[in-house]
N, C-alpha and C positions, 0 to 999 in steps of 0.2 A: 767230640764230635759236635761239632755245632752246624747244623743243616738247615735246609728249605721246608717250611711248613707254613700253612695259613697263607695271608696275603703276601706279606713280604718277610724276610728273614735277614739277620745280621751274621756273616760267617767270622768268627773269631780264632778258628784253629784248623790246622789242616784237617782233611777229612780222613775219619778212621772211626769205627764203632768199637767200643769196649766190651770185650767178650769175658767174662769170667771163667778163668781155667779151674778155679777151686771154689767149692760151695762155702758161702758164709755171707757176713754182713759188711757191705761196702759204703764207706764213708765218701759221699762225693761233695765237692765244693767247686761252686762257679763263679764267676763275676764277669762283667761287661760294662765298659763305659762306651756310650755311643758318641758319635760326632753330634754336633748341634743338629737338633730336628725340631721342627714345629708340629705338636700335636694338639689337635682339640681336645676339649674336655670329654668327647665321645670317642677318642682313639688312645690307645695305649701300645705299651711294649711289655713282653712277658719272656722270663727265663723259665724255660721247663725242661724236665728229665722225662725221657721216654724209655720203658723198659720193654724190651722184645717188639719195638716197633710201635708201642701204643702209649699214649700220655699216661705216665705215672703219677706225676704231681707238678703243679706250678711252684717253682722256687720263690718267685718274687715278681712284682707287677707294677709298674708305674703307669698312672693316667696324666694326660696331658693337660696344660694349663692355658694352652694359647700361645705360649711364648717359645722362641727358638733357644732351646738349651740342650746341654748334654745330659744323659739319664745314666745313672749308675746302679746297676742291678745286680744283687748278691744272693746267694741262697746255698743251703748245705742240707743233706738228708742221709739218712742211714737206711741203706736199701738191702733187702735179704735177696741174695742171687743164688741159683743153683748152677753147676757147671754148665756151660754153653750158652746161659743167658746173657742179654746184651743191654748196654746203656748207650743212650746218645742224649747230648744236652743240645738244646735249641733255645736260640733268641729270636722271638717274632715280633715283629712291629706292624702297626696299621698302614704304615707308609713306609718306602724306601728310605732306607739311611744305611749306614756304615759304622764299624768300629772307630773309636777314637785312635788317633795315632799315637796315644800314649800307651805301649803295648803291657805296662806294668799293672794296669787295671783289668787286662784281659786274660782270664784264666780257668783252667780246668784242673781239678785234681780228682783221681779216684784211687783210694786205698781199702784194702780189706783190713778189718778189724780183727784183732786177735783175741 
């Protein structure tokens, strides 16, 4: 689930929250390529994972350089979950932007390690 938080956000997957059915360690992997956007050196875009509705960890962050460019953010983590706990992935940007039309770069994967 890539949803809304902070000033602006980039939605790159249909809305849904991942809920662990089985306790264990879950490997998450996510990536997003934004459309070209101009960010100043004081602005950024962040890829973050939320656990049970609260920020768990920032997976990646890019700070602007004043040019209009696309930003590629990627990250992965191993997160312990109990049954019923949830994960959400957010891409948050200081200004309004959207995902790139290249869908191959926009992904979310959550798997339980055995």
